[in-house]
DOLUM-779405 format. One record per residue (C-alpha): residue number from 1; residue in three letters; x, y, z. Coordinates in steps of 0.001 Angstrom, whole numbers. Layout:
   marse   vexpa      east     north        up
     NUM     ALA         X         Y         Z
...
***
This chain:
   marse   vexpa      east     north        up
       1     MET     53249   -189865      6804
       2     SER     52206   -186327      5852
       3     GLU     51471   -185362      9470
       4     LEU     55012   -186180     10581
       5     ILE     56540   -184443      7589
       6     ASP     54372   -181358      8080
       7     LYS     55466   -181159     11713
       8     ALA     59118   -181394     10691
       9     LEU     58766   -178788      7939
      10     ARG     57416   -176243     10416
      11     THR     60749   -176225     12245
      12     ALA     63114   -176818      9315
      13     SER     65455   -173973      8462
      14     ASP     65313   -174166      4655
      15     THR     63190   -176980      3282
      16     ARG     59582   -175983      2690
      17     ALA     58207   -179017       872
      18     ALA     58782   -182766      1122
      19     VAL     56684   -185236      -841
      20     ILE     57008   -189001      -286
      21     ALA     54661   -191056     -2456
      22     GLU     54546   -193616     -5244
      23     ASP     53542   -190932     -7732
      24     ALA     55585   -188106     -6248
      25     ILE     57236   -187112     -9537
      26     ASP     53807   -186127    -10853
      27     ARG     53881   -183285     -8333
      28     VAL     57297   -181874     -9306
      29     GLY     55824   -179095    -11437
      30     ALA     53398   -177904     -8771
      31     VAL     56042   -178042     -6034
      32     PHE     58579   -176173     -8177
      33     ALA     56091   -173426     -9013
      34     ASP     55046   -173089     -5382
      35     LEU     58644   -172804     -4170
      36     PHE     60194   -170754     -6980
      37     ASP     57245   -168932     -8572
      38     ALA     57946   -168282    -12262
      39     ALA     61645   -169207    -12163
      40     THR     63268   -171227    -14920
      41     ALA     64303   -174802    -14090
      42     ILE     67297   -176822    -15217
      43     VAL     67307   -180553    -14528
      44     VAL     70714   -181851    -13381
      45     ALA     71376   -185589    -13515
      46     ASP     73872   -188224    -14557
      47     ARG     73248   -190711    -17336
      48     ARG     71715   -193353    -15086
      49     THR     69440   -191032    -13133
      50     MET     68360   -189260    -16296
      51     ASP     67083   -192601    -17567
      52     ALA     65582   -193558    -14197
      53     ALA     63644   -190350    -13561
      54     GLY     65157   -187298    -15260
      55     ASP     63304   -187613    -18545
      56     ARG     60032   -187935    -16675
      57     VAL     60819   -184915    -14500
      58     VAL     61430   -182867    -17653
      59     GLN     58062   -183969    -19038
      60     VAL     56187   -183168    -15809
      61     LEU     57776   -179726    -15539
      62     ARG     56882   -179040    -19165
      63     ALA     53289   -180149    -18619
      64     ALA     53039   -177830    -15611
      65     GLY     54151   -174866    -17707
      66     VAL     57530   -174454    -16003
      67     ARG     60141   -172843    -18247
      68     GLN     63210   -175070    -18646
      69     LEU     66688   -174978    -20050
      70     ASP     68178   -178098    -21577
      71     PRO     69111   -180606    -18841
      72     TYR     72707   -180789    -17688
      73     VAL     73807   -184435    -17646
      74     PHE     77142   -185392    -16101
      75     ALA     79123   -187680    -18377
      76     GLY     82630   -189038    -18593
      77     GLU     82884   -190978    -15321
      78     PRO     81766   -194610    -15076
      79     GLU     80298   -193626    -11720
      80     LEU     79805   -189990    -10736
      81     TYR     81795   -189146     -7618
      82     ALA     81186   -186274     -5198
      83     ARG     84542   -184645     -5743
      84     TYR     84873   -180887     -5401
      85     GLU     85931   -180561     -9029
      86     ASN     82437   -181682    -10034
      87     CYS     80911   -179036     -7754
      88     GLU     83075   -176403     -9421
      89     LEU     82155   -177698    -12851
      90     LEU     78432   -177474    -12147
      91     ARG     78748   -174119    -10398
      92     ASP     80472   -172670    -13459
      93     VAL     77769   -174115    -15713
      94     LEU     74973   -172661    -13593
      95     ALA     76571   -169291    -12812
      96     PRO     75621   -167483    -16052
      97     LEU     72173   -169103    -16160
      98     ASP     69142   -167533    -14550
      99     ALA     67780   -170908    -13499
     100     VAL     67067   -173093    -10468
     101     ALA     68623   -176548    -10429
     102     VAL     66394   -179606    -10082
     103     ALA     68720   -182373     -8929
     104     VAL     67618   -185836    -10038
     105     GLY     69648   -188511     -8291
     106     ALA     70747   -189842     -4952
     107     GLY     73500   -188867     -2498
     108     THR     76301   -187983     -4874
     109     LEU     74190   -185963     -7288
     110     ASN     72353   -184207     -4474
     111     ASP     75576   -183242     -2719
     112     ILE     77128   -181846     -5894
     113     VAL     74060   -179764     -6723
     114     LYS     73656   -178709     -3095
     115     ARG     77198   -177374     -2888
     116     ALA     77181   -175738     -6327
     117     SER     73833   -174048     -5650
     118     GLY     75016   -173009     -2199
     119     GLU     78099   -171327     -3617
     120     LEU     75829   -169388     -5977
     121     GLY     73415   -168451     -3192
     122     ARG     70549   -170227     -4922
     123     GLY     67907   -172611     -3695
     124     TYR     67285   -175881     -5481
     125     LEU     64868   -178821     -5627
     126     VAL     65901   -182468     -5351
     127     VAL     64112   -185479     -6794
     128     GLY     65575   -188478     -4976
     129     THR     66035   -191693     -6940
     130     ALA     67020   -194026     -4075
     131     ALA     66406   -194317      -338
     132     SER     70158   -194440       161
     133     MET     71051   -191828      2833
     134     ASP     69642   -189056      5031
     135     GLY     71423   -186256      3200
     136     TYR     68571   -185246       910
     137     THR     67203   -182748      3437
     138     ALA     70351   -182220      5499
     139     PHE     72558   -179155      5454
     140     GLY     76107   -179654      4230
     141     ALA     77479   -181870      1474
     142     SER     79911   -184757      1777
     143     ILE     82563   -183860      -791
     144     ALA     86038   -185176     -1563
     145     ARG     88380   -182203     -1438
     146     ASP     92158   -182078     -1103
     147     GLY     92285   -185839     -1235
     148     PHE     89737   -186855      1383
     149     LYS     86017   -186686      2155
     150     GLN     84788   -183801      4282
     151     THR     81488   -182087      4981
     152     LEU     81311   -178722      3218
     153     ALA     78811   -176140      4399
     154     CYS     75788   -175389      2205
     155     PRO     72038   -175019      2728
     156     PRO     69567   -177890      2287
     157     PRO     67178   -177991      -676
     158     ARG     64079   -175860      -756
     159     GLY     62073   -178979     -1604
     160     ALA     62562   -182751     -1714
     161     ILE     60562   -185198     -3843
     162     SER     60785   -188938     -3100
     163     ASP     59024   -191089     -5675
     164     LEU     58736   -194529     -4088
     165     THR     58219   -196344     -7387
     166     VAL     61535   -194968     -8628
     167     MET     63248   -195676     -5303
     168     ALA     61978   -199259     -5262
     169     ALA     63521   -199790     -8704
     170     ALA     66944   -198492     -7573
     171     PRO     69801   -200987     -7133
     172     ALA     69275   -203000     -3943
     173     VAL     72648   -201947     -2601
     174     MET     71440   -198329     -2463
     175     THR     68424   -199228      -332
     176     ALA     70684   -201333      1888
     177     SER     72957   -198317      2270
     178     GLY     70030   -196169      3376
     179     PHE     69112   -198804      5932
     180     GLY     72666   -198706      7329
     181     ASP     72559   -194923      7569
     182     LEU     69199   -194954      9351
     183     LEU     70227   -197760     11699
     184     GLY     72922   -195440     13026
     185     LYS     70242   -193238     14592
     186     VAL     69799   -195881     17305
     187     PRO     73231   -195467     18986
     188     ALA     73248   -191789     17987
     189     GLY     70160   -191386     20158
     190     ALA     71921   -193103     23063
     191     ASP     74888   -190756     22669
     192     TRP     72595   -187726     22832
     193     MET     70875   -189141     25924
     194     LEU     74291   -189590     27509
     195     ALA     75446   -186068     26648
     196     ASP     72195   -184643     28001
     197     ALA     72338   -186589     31273
     198     LEU     75931   -185507     31937
     199     GLY     75209   -181845     31219
     200     VAL     77290   -181673     28039
     201     GLU     74588   -181014     25429
     202     PRO     70863   -180738     26191
     203     LEU     68404   -182992     24405
     204     ASP     65603   -181237     22514
     205     PRO     62473   -183416     22971
     206     ASP     60696   -182062     19893
     207     VAL     63668   -182663     17616
     208     TRP     64267   -186044     19274
     209     ASP     60742   -187097     18312
     210     LEU     61312   -186174     14673
     211     VAL     64062   -188805     14397
     212     GLN     63299   -191352     17068
     213     GLY     59492   -191262     16686
     214     PRO     59330   -193028     13287
     215     LEU     62671   -194812     13641
     216     ARG     61754   -198283     14907
     217     HIS     58903   -198561     12423
     218     ALA     61183   -197519      9573
     219     LEU     63742   -200173     10562
     220     ALA     61256   -202959     11191
     221     ARG     61328   -204724      7801
     222     PRO     64882   -205132      6518
     223     ASP     64017   -208304      4612
     224     ASP     61171   -206502      2808
     225     LEU     63586   -203730      1877
     226     ALA     65895   -206296       311
     227     ARG     62963   -207489     -1807
     228     GLY     62176   -203958     -2962
     229     ASP     58842   -203729     -1170
     230     VAL     57438   -200281     -1909
     231     SER     55754   -199730      1464
     232     ALA     58904   -200737      3356
     233     ILE     60972   -198388      1199
     234     GLY     58411   -195672      1946
     235     ASP     58953   -196143      5670
     236     LEU     62726   -196049      5162
     237     ALA     62527   -192939      2990
     238     GLU     60389   -191188      5575
     239     GLY     62874   -191973      8332
     240     LEU     65747   -190647      6231
     241     ILE     63919   -187464      5218
     242     MET     62828   -186867      8823
     243     SER     66428   -187198     10005
     244     GLY     67556   -184509      7595
     245     LEU     64715   -182211      8626
     246     ALA     65539   -182777     12295
     247     MET     69118   -181683     11665
     248     GLN     67762   -178514     10075
     249     ALA     65491   -177867     13050
     250     HIS     68348   -178338     15516
     251     ARG     70901   -176482     13370
     252     SER     73211   -179422     14050
     253     SER     73684   -183041     13017
     254     ARG     73477   -184146     16667
     255     PRO     69941   -185620     16336
     256     ALA     71105   -188079     13674
     257     SER     74828   -188574     14188
     258     GLY     76925   -189961     17025
     259     ALA     79943   -192178     17500
     260     GLU     78835   -194515     14705
     261     HIS     79237   -191677     12211
     262     GLN     82636   -190837     13673
     263     PHE     83768   -194369     12732
     264     SER     82477   -193795      9218
     265     HIS     84047   -190331      8979
     266     VAL     87477   -191696      9936
     267     TRP     87335   -194172      7074
     268     GLU     85894   -191639      4642
     269     MET     88568   -189073      5414
     270     GLU     91157   -191758      4713
     271     GLY     89512   -192435      1365
     272     HIS     88597   -195980      2307
     273     GLY     86298   -197580      -241
     274     VAL     86815   -195085     -3057
     275     ASP     88611   -197700     -5188
     276     ILE     86176   -200553     -4534
     277     THR     84451   -201739     -7712
     278     PRO     81997   -201915     -9353
     279     ARG     80440   -199344     -6988
     280     ARG     82276   -197210     -4440
     281     LEU     81732   -198128      -812
     282     SER     78762   -196112       379
     283     HIS     78481   -193889      3430
     284     GLY     75623   -195991      4783
     285     PHE     77616   -199210      4616
     286     LYS     80383   -197651      6708
     287     VAL     77854   -196215      9154
     288     GLY     76306   -199669      9505
     289     ILE     79617   -201199     10584
     290     GLY     80212   -198238     12905
     291     THR     76759   -198804     14401
     292     ILE     77594   -202390     15321
     293     ALA     80969   -201296     16713
     294     VAL     79412   -198655     18959
     295     ALA     76570   -200905     20124
     296     ALA     79106   -203565     21108
     297     LEU     81084   -200970     23097
     298     TYR     77934   -199803     24858
     299     GLU     77183   -203395     25864
     300     ARG     80568   -203804     27514
     301     LEU     80380   -200400     29226
     302     LEU     76847   -200874     30535
     303     ALA     77768   -204301     31874
     304     ARG     79982   -202489     34407
     305     ASP     78648   -201150     37680
     306     LEU     78955   -197473     36844
     307     SER     77749   -196489     40310
     308     ALA     80954   -198017     41708
     309     LEU     83462   -196371     39387
     310     ASP     86934   -195771     40796
     311     VAL     86732   -192019     40300
     312     ASP     90061   -191353     42003
     313     ALA     91880   -193707     39623
     314     ALA     90174   -192196     36577
     315     VAL     91077   -188667     37639
     316     ALA     94647   -189658     38451
     317     SER     95127   -191153     34989
     318     TRP     93468   -188262     33143
     319     PRO     96009   -186515     30893
     320     THR     96845   -182850     31117
     321     ARG     95842   -180673     28204
     322     ASP     99363   -180954     26788
     323     GLY     99324   -184675     27438
     324     MET     96065   -185037     25547
     325     GLU     97499   -183165     22602
     326     ALA    100528   -185451     22582
     327     ARG     98274   -188533     22636
     328     VAL     96254   -187316     19679
     329     ARG     99323   -186455     17661
     330     ALA    100746   -189896     18357
     331     MET     97582   -191802     17410
     332     GLN     96443   -189852     14341
     333     SER     97716   -191831     11383
     334     ASN     96772   -189242      8754
     335     PRO     99204   -186282      8859
     336     ARG     96686   -184048      7061
     337     LEU     94234   -184476      9942
     338     VAL     96552   -184078     12916
     339     ASP     96075   -180382     13678
     340     GLU     92308   -180520     13174
     341     SER     92030   -183619     15365
     342     VAL     94031   -181934     18104
     343     GLY     91768   -178888     18043
     344     LEU     88554   -180911     18104
     345     THR     89779   -183154     20914
     346     LEU     91029   -180305     23059
     347     ALA     87661   -178580     22668
     348     LYS     86217   -181522     24627
     349     TRP     89014   -181735     27193
     350     ILE     88010   -180982     30786
     351     THR     90052   -180360     33908
     352     PRO     90572   -183099     36504
     353     GLU     88127   -181294     38807
     354     GLN     85493   -181199     36076
     355     LEU     86116   -184852     35340
     356     ARG     85587   -185735     39003
     357     ASP     82267   -183903     38979
     358     ARG     81168   -185590     35748
     359     LEU     82035   -189092     36904
     360     GLY     80358   -188456     40242
     361     LEU     77226   -187414     38381
     362     LEU     77431   -190546     36233
     363     ALA     77667   -192720     39333
     364     ARG     74613   -191072     40881
     365     LEU     72562   -191253     37689
     366     SER     73546   -194755     36609
     367     PRO     70665   -196630     38342
     368     THR     68189   -194788     36100
     369     LEU     70398   -193837     33150
     370     VAL     71679   -197320     32353
     371     PRO     68167   -198837     31918
     372     ARG     67180   -195915     29686
     373     LEU     70236   -196416     27500
     374     ARG     69600   -200148     27242
     375     LYS     66025   -199472     26173
     376     GLN     67245   -197140     23433
     377     LEU     69931   -199477     22124
     378     ILE     69646   -202646     20043
     379     PRO     72122   -205481     20789
     380     ALA     75095   -205571     18427
     381     ALA     74317   -209127     17298
     382     ALA     70743   -208112     16431
     383     LEU     72042   -205132     14451
     384     GLN     74275   -207464     12464
     385     ALA     71323   -209680     11646
     386     MET     69217   -206695     10579
     387     LEU     71950   -205427      8262
     388     ARG     72367   -208854      6688
     389     ASP     68607   -209148      6189
     390     ALA     68679   -205798      4382
     391     GLY     71542   -206949      2168
     392     ALA     74100   -204648      3791
     393     PRO     77625   -205388      5059
     394     ALA     77660   -206498      8693
     395     HIS     81347   -207134      9430
     396     PRO     84484   -205025      8914
     397     SER     85845   -207537      6427
     398     ASP     82691   -207039      4339
     399     ILE     83874   -203512      3559
     400     GLY     87538   -204406      3179
     401     LEU     88746   -203051      6514
     402     ASP     92034   -204321      7876
     403     TRP     91399   -205904     11280
     404     GLN     93975   -203882     13216
     405     ARG     92916   -200711     11409
     406     PHE     89350   -201371     12493
     407     ARG     90415   -201873     16102
     408     ARG     92392   -198620     16138
     409     THR     89298   -196732     15026
     410     TYR     87811   -197129     18521
     411     GLU     90482   -194774     19800
     412     GLU     90909   -192523     16786
     413     ALA     87209   -191875     16086
     414     ARG     86649   -189711     19136
     415     THR     89348   -187274     18003
     416     ILE     87714   -186171     14750
     417     ARG     84538   -184477     16020
     418     ASN     83769   -182024     18805
     419     ARG     80810   -184166     19893
     420     TYR     80414   -186002     23167
     421     THR     79687   -189717     22693
     422     VAL     80172   -193038     24428
     423     LEU     83756   -193006     23130
     424     ASP     84468   -189922     25247
     425     LEU     82804   -191362     28325
     426     ALA     84735   -194612     27973
     427     ALA     87959   -192602     27724
     428     GLU     87054   -190400     30694
     429     THR     86311   -193394     32905
     430     GLY     89711   -194803     31967
     431     LEU     87997   -197905     30583
     432     LEU     88241   -197447     26815
     433     ALA     91342   -199563     26238
     434     GLU     90079   -202254     28592
     435     LEU     86648   -202384     26976
     436     VAL     88124   -202603     23489
     437     ALA     90423   -205389     24638
     438     GLU     87368   -207278     25898
     439     LEU     85632   -206843     22543
     440     PHE     88608   -208253     20643
     441     ALA     89467   -211023     23116
     442     ALA     88972   -214571     21843
     443     ASP     85591   -214816     23578
     444     GLY     84617   -211174     22941
     445     PHE     82116   -209849     20415
     446     TRP     84704   -209115     17727
     447     GLY     87157   -211781     18842
     448     ARG     84635   -214495     18030
     449     GLN     84374   -213038     14522
     450     ALA     88065   -212348     13912
     451     PRO     89261   -213264     10428
     452     ALA     91586   -216222     10205
     453     SER     95217   -215177     10442
***
């Protein structure tokens, strides 16, 4: 484990230490001193994470001789939410203090501390309490602002501590969420392969290895994860930490995020799942459903003979730039996102001549590209089984998604990110609507699972 992490840390932009072990909290004091010299620490937690690990972190820092201020413990919300108001609250608490925050928690707590510290231009240390997402070592924070979730810019932590004993004791739904988030790296890898082959965005082999190298091993034991097996959670935690470090190395989320995350982002920006009780719908659960959706689309697309595409028909049906803008404005159901979606979609728009060249390249490459993509991907039905074994949602209805809303996401998702994925290729070939119709037909992948009307 340490060899992989050490390799990733050498290319990471900000994170200089990452410890993944059963007794990792025992090293918090040494890591803090190494990263921040004689700085003063302030532990930041919520009530649950303070009980789970915060008190122990305070004790270890004290034993190591690290000066500390009294911990700051969020209170008042039944469940802490990553809303921007909480970032502002913490920023204003930290601003007059000459101290480095030590975040003790999972995704929400880490994102709040990450953004608040970023606004103050300070580094911070995170002690993760659950293997629930890949954001521990990623840049940016997923924050609800102006009514919907968005990724706000901020640097990653200077150090990340993952105590596997603490993570194994976390609620099972949090581990299942981390599994869903990590599972998304499978189709995300296929999307990057596709973008590289078509000359849209080159694949970095070294960064690729950071994510894809440990990925299959980390995903291999979903049933053990559901049982809280410490070694399985260690493999999962490593995969998640490596994904964040890879994003740092690449200065982009491309190594760990593709069309499956675009599905999740659509639902997050709409606020879907915020009002689900007793625990808000996690990012990883939405990514898991998006992963199945994208894998199913890939299966239908790769079943076609891409070497025999009707390029003339695809080019003839390709919209003008103005036509593309009109399509996006008509399909975007959230008025607050219309202008941004138009801009992101038009950034990917190509001329008919460029489209002809791209589809011609696809036809020539398909005899070798299609087998490579199939090798990278996992069948959608197998992904569903893996998610269920891990205790994660595996069907849109499991996360409360309206069936027609889910279907529309196949079209809408490609408009919210300037990132080339299988959704863009399906649209460029003129096959997207047809492929989606096949998926939702009575004998199609989703049609066979349609909820009773």
